[in-house]
N, C-alpha and C positions, 0 to 999 in steps of 0.2 A: 573415551572410553573401551574400557576392556571385555573378553567375554570369556567366559570358562570353557574350556575346551573337551571338557566333559559331560557336562550338563546345560551347558549353553544360558549360563544366568548373568549376571552382568557384575563382575568383582569392584569390590568394595576395596576401599584403605583401610589398611588393618595398619596404625602405627605404634608396634610392640616398641619395649623398650629397649629391645637387642636390637630386632631387625625388621625393619618397613616392609610391607609384602601389600599387594592386590591379594585379597582371598573370595573365594567364594561361601555365599551362607546355605547353598544345598547339602555341597559336595569338601571334601577334605583340601580341595586343589587349593595352593599357595601360587603364587608367584613374587620373586621374593624382588624389592627394587635396590639394584645397584648402582644405578646412576640416575641422573637429571634428565626426566622425561619428558617433552612438549613435541609439540605440533601444532601448525598453524596452519587453517584453510581461508584462502583467497574465494572468499564468493561473491560470483557476478549478478550483478546489477539485471534484476527483471523488466523487461521493454515495458513501458507504461504506455494504454490504450488509450486514445484520447473520446472519451465515453459521450463526450458534446456533441461530437462530429466534426471535429476540427474545421476547417478552411470553408470545406464545402457544406455544414450546417445551414450557412447564410444564405445559401444561393437555393433559389423561387419564394421564398418568404414575402409575405404581405408586408402593406404598413399601414401604419396609425398615429391618429395625429395624438403627441404626446413630445411635452418636452422635456430636451437633452436637460441633466442637472449637470454638467460642463457648459456645453457653447448657448444651450438655449432656443438651439433650430427647435422646430415646432413640429417636426414630422420623423418614427423614427420606424425602422422595419421592426417585426416582433415572433417569435414562433414562444410555443407553451407546450413544457416536458413534464410529464410525470415522474418527481423524484421523488415523491415518499409515497406513502399506501394508498392503496385503491382508496379508502375512506375518506382523504385529503383533496383540498384544489390542488390545481396544476398550478406551476410556478411558471412566470410570464417572464421569458427575458428579451429584450430588447437592445437594437444597436442603431447610432443616431444616423441618418442618414445624410446629415453633413459629411463629405469625400474628406477634408480638413481633419473632421474630428474622430469618430468611429468609438466615440463612447460606449460601452457595453455595460448595461447595467440590468438587476429583476425585481421582480416586484413579488413577495408571496404571497 
């Protein structure tokens, strides 16, 4: 994007029949296009925070009797998190207690 040096408005592309130019809609300023204009900007990716707590989220959680859908083990760790609006019920997250499985699932 180019901006007018006189009034700071954004210049628009005017493709006249003879001369191509960027023109200001507020004042008579024109910037003639004499060559190909291009610019490339590489954006840096933003680091994503682990909103669910990461590996430490499962420390100091309670156990309950519930069957694992993957290995059929009958105990799982659980925690409850409010992920929707306050008038909606909490979501229950489970993790299998079997060290060979550690499958995670949730119930809404």
